[in-house]
C-alpha positions as semicolon CSV with decimal commas, in nm:
position;residue;x (nm);y (nm);z (nm)
1;M;3,483;2,060;-3,334
2;A;3,492;1,734;-3,170
3;A;3,190;1,488;-3,242
4;P;2,968;1,463;-2,958
5;R;3,042;1,149;-2,769
6;A;2,794;0,908;-2,606
7;V;2,712;0,960;-2,263
8;R;2,653;0,639;-2,082
9;I;2,408;0,682;-1,738
10;A;2,396;0,406;-1,510
11;R;2,054;0,335;-1,387
12;A;1,920;0,133;-1,080
13;P;1,717;-0,085;-1,130
14;A;1,387;-0,069;-1,141
15;S;1,265;-0,220;-0,761
16;A;1,042;0,043;-0,627
17;E;0,800;-0,150;-0,567
18;T;0,830;-0,463;-0,416
19;V;0,530;-0,750;-0,442
20;R;0,517;-1,001;-0,150
21;P;0,306;-1,287;-0,076
22;G;0,162;-1,256;0,298
23;P;0,389;-1,283;0,640
24;S;0,553;-1,468;0,727
25;A;0,487;-1,768;0,988
26;S;0,590;-1,517;1,247
27;A;0,371;-1,246;1,199
28;A;0,050;-1,447;1,122
29;R;0,009;-1,449;1,548
30;P;-0,355;-1,585;1,550
31;G;-0,545;-1,372;1,747
32;A;-0,308;-1,073;1,710
33;F;-0,446;-0,711;1,668
34;H;-0,132;-0,469;1,467
35;P;-0,254;-0,142;1,622
36;N;-0,180;0,152;1,349
37;E;-0,006;0,412;1,508
38;N;0,235;0,579;1,275
39;G;0,033;0,501;0,970
40;T;-0,270;0,737;1,181
41;Q;-0,092;0,988;1,261
42;R;0,085;1,015;0,933
43;G;-0,283;1,064;0,761
44;R;-0,471;1,256;1,018
45;R;-0,146;1,549;0,991
46;L;-0,152;1,510;0,637
47;F;-0,512;1,601;0,665
48;L;-0,509;1,916;0,856
49;I;-0,197;2,005;0,650
50;F;-0,451;2,034;0,357
51;V;-0,739;2,141;0,563
52;V;-0,553;2,437;0,722
53;A;-0,467;2,507;0,331
54;L;-0,791;2,494;0,205
55;V;-0,951;2,737;0,480
56;A;-0,647;3,012;0,433
57;A;-0,766;2,923;0,013
58;Y;-1,107;3,001;0,100
59;A;-1,087;3,255;0,378
60;A;-0,914;3,452;0,091
61;F;-1,147;3,402;-0,161
62;V;-1,432;3,514;0,054
63;G;-1,244;3,821;0,152
64;L;-1,213;3,847;-0,259
65;I;-1,518;3,844;-0,286
66;L;-1,708;4,065;0,018
67;T;-1,499;4,347;-0,137
68;T;-1,615;4,345;-0,404
69;P;-1,892;4,714;-0,526
70;A;-2,122;4,407;-0,620
71;A;-2,093;4,204;-0,284
72;S;-2,433;4,192;-0,255
73;S;-2,525;4,001;-0,527
74;E;-2,202;3,712;-0,458
75;Y;-2,315;3,545;-0,179
76;L;-2,472;3,240;-0,351
77;L;-2,123;3,240;-0,524
78;V;-1,949;3,256;-0,162
79;G;-2,189;2,892;-0,092
80;V;-2,117;2,753;-0,385
81;L;-1,711;2,822;-0,271
82;G;-1,836;2,698;0,002
83;L;-1,992;2,393;-0,078
84;V;-1,691;2,280;-0,338
85;A;-1,424;2,321;0,033
86;V;-1,623;2,096;0,225
87;L;-1,639;1,871;-0,124
88;F;-1,262;1,910;-0,153
89;A;-1,173;1,847;0,251
90;L;-1,397;1,488;0,229
91;W;-1,228;1,456;-0,071
92;A;-0,847;1,490;0,169
93;W;-0,977;1,272;0,429
94;S;-1,043;0,961;0,210
95;I;-0,702;0,989;0,105
96;T;-0,512;1,049;0,404
97;W;-0,696;0,950;0,697
98;G;-0,934;0,775;0,596
99;R;-0,721;0,538;0,438
100;A;-0,447;0,462;0,737
101;P;-0,732;0,120;0,918
102;R;-0,721;0,132;1,335
103;G;-0,545;-0,144;1,286
104;V;-0,514;-0,543;1,168
105;R;-0,551;-0,835;1,325
106;W;-0,492;-1,222;1,221
107;L;-0,725;-1,463;1,273
108;P;-0,680;-1,815;1,366
109;D;-0,692;-1,928;1,016
110;R;-0,401;-1,651;0,893
111;S;-0,672;-1,485;0,766
112;V;-0,641;-1,093;0,804
113;R;-0,930;-0,872;0,894
114;V;-0,783;-0,502;0,869
115;I;-1,046;-0,237;1,044
116;E;-1,055;0,021;0,888
117;R;-1,156;0,425;1,008
118;L;-1,494;0,451;1,074
119;G;-1,486;0,061;1,199
120;T;-1,539;-0,153;0,862
121;Q;-1,465;-0,445;0,922
122;R;-1,239;-0,661;0,558
123;S;-1,142;-0,967;0,560
124;F;-0,810;-1,117;0,352
125;P;-0,761;-1,469;0,310
126;G;-0,442;-1,562;0,463
127;P;-0,134;-1,664;0,224
128;P;-0,065;-1,788;-0,013
129;D;-0,351;-1,581;-0,152
130;L;-0,248;-1,244;0,019
131;R;-0,074;-1,029;-0,175
132;V;0,069;-0,705;-0,063
133;N;0,254;-0,447;-0,310
134;V;0,455;-0,187;-0,121
135;A;0,369;0,059;-0,298
136;Y;0,553;0,362;-0,100
137;R;0,787;0,384;0,196
138;Y;0,758;0,707;0,424
139;P;1,038;0,693;0,676
140;P;1,003;0,887;0,966
141;S;0,952;1,201;0,964
142;F;0,759;1,475;1,139
143;L;0,424;1,365;0,948
144;N;0,507;1,048;1,131
145;R;0,686;0,916;1,456
146;G;0,849;0,587;1,284
147;P;0,818;0,415;0,913
148;V;0,494;0,433;0,668
149;E;0,447;0,259;0,420
150;L;0,182;0,255;0,110
151;V;0,002;-0,090;0,070
152;E;-0,242;-0,236;-0,160
153;V;-0,415;-0,570;-0,010
154;S;-0,581;-0,797;-0,225
155;G;-0,640;-1,175;-0,249
156;G;-0,881;-1,458;-0,374
157;E;-1,217;-1,238;-0,460
158;T;-1,197;-0,946;-0,272
159;R;-1,109;-0,606;-0,440
160;R;-0,759;-0,468;-0,428
161;R;-0,762;-0,142;-0,131
162;A;-0,479;0,051;-0,076
163;Y;-0,395;0,154;0,318
164;L;-0,131;0,334;0,493
165;V;0,032;0,135;0,759
166;D;0,340;0,105;1,034
167;A;0,620;-0,053;0,797
168;G;0,615;-0,440;0,877
169;T;0,240;-0,490;0,920
170;F;0,193;-0,720;0,715
171;D;0,476;-0,869;0,719
172;E;0,747;-0,857;1,079
173;S;1,028;-0,951;0,885
174;L;1,106;-0,671;0,627
175;E;1,252;-0,421;0,890
């Protein structure tokens, strides 16, 4: 038998993440508000899928607990399962629908104000201090009509925040 030969596997350059400075001059129009339609739609639909799966699992566990012979002593367990389900639902909201802001407003000094889901407004400095890192790009699908990006935004003394936004919200020249 012949000796095994080395196989070379071609790999694409690691460019899954794109780090870019803030928006182009055309994107940062003073007072412009960019509503986050596709990001909100994706977050809402992911949350609803998670809740349906959670309710189905909860109903199955409660059904199993209540059909056991000693069901009268298991009500505490049903309550604990209910509390765990509510905690999971809150966590799911925070990583899906809660991560999609209502929109982004460009201020006259080119700084950025993100209006989050619960109405909190977070301000980020304008370019060149504004840093936007695209963590993932989602193509249009049944979860969202248009392209969506999961971005990490930071700048100045503001800590890094992750947002699910419409593609090009922070830089219209991408698309």
